[in-house]
N, C-alpha and C positions, 0 to 999 in steps of 0.2 A: 579719417577716413584713410582706407588702407593701410592701417596697419593691425595685426596680429593681435587675438584676445592672449590673456593670460589666466590662466587661473592656478592656485596656486591648492594643491590637494593635501590634510595631512593625513596620511597611513595611520591607524591605528593596530598596533602588531599586539594580540593577547601572548600568554604563554606558551612554549612549542613544547611539546613533549615527544618521545621517541620511545615504540615501543620496539622491545626485540622478543617478539613471538620463535619459537617451536613445534613447529608441527607434525607429527607422527602420523603415518594411519591411521590410528586410534582416535584423532584429536590432537589438541594441544598438550606437551607434557611440560616444556616451560616458557616463563615470560616473564619480562621483565618493563617496568615503565619508568623514564625518568624523564624529568625535566630539561629541556636543553637537548643537543645535539650530543650521540654518543661518538665515542673515540674507539680507536683501537682497541684500546687497553681495555678500557671498559667492556666489550663486545669480547676478547679472549676473557676474562676476570668471568661474565658470565657462562661464556661455551666452558669455562673448566668447572665452576662452581655446579651450578644449576643443569645443564645439557649433560654434560662427560658424564654424572651418575646414573643417567634415566639411557643411555647406550651399550652396545654392544657390539665386542667385536666382531669385524667381518667373520662368515658370511649368516649372522645371527639378526633376532629381527633388530630395529632402527640401530642400525648398525653404518649406515650410509649417511651423510651431511652433505646436501645438495645445498647450496648457496649461490646469491645472484652474484651482480657483478661490483658490491658495493665496496664501496673504496674499503671502509672498516674490516670488508672481510676477505681481504687481499692480506694477508699474517702470516708470511712463514716460520713462525715460532710457534703462532696459531699450529698450523696446518702439519708440520713436523708433531707437534704434542701428538695431536689426535692419532697423526700414522704411527706414533710409538704404540698406541695403544690397541690397535690396528681396525683405527675405522677409516673408512673412506670418504674422504671426500671428492666433493664434484663441484665442476661452477658451471653454470647454466651458459648457453654462449648469452652474450651479449645483447639486449633489446629484445627480451624473449620474456618479456610480465608474465604473455599467454603459457609459457611452460611451466608459469611458477602457483604453485596452488595457493600459497599463502596469499595471492592477490583476490582468488577467488576467497578467499576466508572472509578479508579488507573488504571486498565490496560489500560482503554480505552485512558485515558489524558497520559498514555507513549507510546501507539503508536502515539498520533497527535505529540507528542514531537517527537519520532524516524522519522519521514515522515518530520517533518520542519526542 
């Protein structure tokens, strides 16, 4: 009596995947899916190898990269590299997922996943 009960719960975690999508006004232009978390270096390599060939100098089409405030996006070397190609890099304000169109795309994919 008058003792707290304890229940041990075992959490089983499956594999975790990271999706790096690049969305333009015309749709997805590049995507990378990897097991585990993404590092700044992997993100930089993805942008340089998969995204940069599909974008143009400012003020042409696909000439602005808009990033949220994920830590992997804050890479001064990458930003300087993109700016050398006259690519405009902008960051969304903190906690502004409502301004991020990729969130809408992800929500649609998640709905399809739930229906599957």
